[in-house]
C-alpha positions in Angstrom: -146.1 94.9 -145.5 -143.1 92.9 -146.6 -143.0 90.5 -149.5 -139.6 88.9 -148.5 -139.7 85.4 -147.3 -136.0 84.8 -146.7 -132.7 86.8 -147.1 -129.1 85.9 -147.8 -126.2 88.3 -147.7 -123.5 87.6 -150.3 -120.1 89.1 -149.8 -118.4 90.1 -153.1 -114.7 90.3 -153.8 -112.7 91.6 -156.8 -111.3 88.8 -158.9 -107.6 88.7 -158.2 -105.4 85.8 -159.4 -105.4 82.5 -157.4 -107.2 84.0 -154.4 -110.2 86.3 -154.0 -109.2 90.0 -153.9 -110.5 93.0 -151.9 -114.0 92.9 -150.6 -116.2 95.4 -152.3 -119.4 95.1 -150.3 -122.5 92.8 -150.1 -125.5 91.9 -152.1 -128.7 91.2 -150.2 -130.8 88.5 -152.0 -134.4 88.4 -150.9 -136.9 85.6 -151.8 -140.1 87.4 -152.7 -143.4 86.3 -154.3 -142.0 88.0 -157.5 -138.7 86.2 -157.6 -135.3 87.0 -156.1 -134.6 90.6 -155.4 -130.9 91.4 -155.5 -130.0 94.6 -153.7 -126.3 95.5 -154.2 -124.4 97.7 -151.7 -121.1 97.7 -153.6 -118.3 100.2 -154.1 -115.0 100.3 -156.0 -116.3 99.1 -159.4 -115.8 100.7 -162.8 -118.8 102.9 -163.7 -121.2 101.6 -166.3 -123.3 98.6 -167.2 -122.0 95.1 -166.1 -123.1 91.6 -166.8 -124.5 90.0 -163.7 -125.1 86.3 -163.3 -125.4 83.3 -160.9 -122.6 80.8 -161.7 -122.6 77.1 -161.2 -120.1 76.6 -158.3 -119.4 78.6 -155.1 -115.7 79.0 -155.8 -114.1 82.3 -156.7 -110.5 81.2 -156.9 -108.3 81.1 -160.0 -109.6 84.4 -161.6 -113.1 83.2 -160.6 -112.9 80.3 -163.1 -113.7 77.9 -160.2 -117.2 79.2 -160.4 -117.8 77.5 -163.7 -120.4 78.8 -166.2 -123.8 80.4 -165.8 -126.2 78.3 -163.7 -128.1 76.2 -166.2 -129.6 73.2 -164.4 -131.9 72.4 -167.4 -128.7 72.2 -169.7 -130.3 74.6 -172.2 -126.9 76.0 -173.3 -128.6 79.3 -174.2 -127.9 82.8 -172.8 -131.3 84.5 -173.1 -131.5 86.8 -170.2 -133.5 86.9 -167.0 -137.0 87.3 -168.5 -137.1 84.6 -171.2 -137.6 80.9 -170.4 -135.5 78.2 -172.1 -132.2 79.7 -171.2 -129.7 79.9 -168.3 -131.5 80.2 -165.0 -128.5 82.2 -163.7 -128.9 85.1 -166.2 -129.7 88.2 -164.1 -130.6 91.8 -165.1 -127.5 93.9 -165.7 -125.8 95.7 -162.8 -125.6 99.5 -163.1 -122.6 101.2 -161.4 -122.7 105.0 -160.9 -120.0 107.5 -161.7 -118.5 107.1 -158.2 -118.1 103.3 -158.6 -121.2 102.4 -156.5 -123.9 99.8 -157.3 -127.0 100.3 -155.2 -129.9 99.8 -157.7 -131.9 96.6 -157.0 -132.6 94.1 -159.7 -135.3 91.4 -159.8 -134.8 87.9 -161.2 -138.4 86.7 -161.7 -137.4 83.1 -162.6 -135.4 82.4 -159.4 -136.0 81.3 -155.9 -133.3 81.5 -153.1 -133.3 77.8 -152.8 -132.1 77.5 -156.5 -129.1 79.8 -156.0 -127.8 78.6 -152.6 -124.4 77.0 -152.9 -123.6 78.8 -156.1 -121.8 82.1 -156.9 -122.7 85.6 -158.0 -120.5 87.1 -160.7 -120.0 90.6 -162.1 -118.4 90.9 -165.5 -116.3 93.7 -166.9 -118.6 94.5 -169.8 -122.4 94.7 -170.2 -124.8 92.0 -171.3 -127.0 92.0 -174.4 -128.8 88.7 -173.3 -127.7 86.9 -176.4 -124.9 84.7 -177.7 -124.5 87.0 -180.7 -122.4 88.8 -181.7 -120.4 87.5 -178.7 -121.0 84.4 -176.4 -122.7 85.0 -173.1 -123.8 88.6 -173.9 -120.3 90.0 -174.4 -119.6 90.6 -170.7 -116.0 89.4 -171.0 -113.7 88.9 -168.1 -114.9 88.2 -164.5 -114.6 91.3 -162.3 -116.0 90.3 -159.0 -117.3 87.1 -157.4 -119.1 86.0 -154.2 -120.1 82.6 -152.9 -123.8 82.3 -152.1 -124.3 80.8 -148.7 -127.2 78.7 -147.5 -129.7 80.6 -145.3 
């Protein structure tokens, strides 16, 4: 029995100057009754915990700055993580990369539907994410590491 209603495949690329860099794999996003399930099939990433978000615009150029900030249609201005209301809708659970540079562990974003993320971008940050604006803004994830435009299904 499958709980997926629709699926989108998102190709991710390392952030590299004015253009997108090398492709590092895909993330499958499934619309389920529980939210959007993101299943990464990525390689070539630094091991560890990385901030993972949906960003406002589908543009990954210019060091991925074209993607804008975290998706926040309600204009909350708060980075509170994927499980709390009244925060950025684009806040996702952290992405875990194994010692060989692979990310394959699925994460569930219970506040999202595929229709809310189509036409935006997925971003992986260099550092982790504490789901707070303290002690650093946006969870402390830092620079943008990889980006992918989310197509319409």
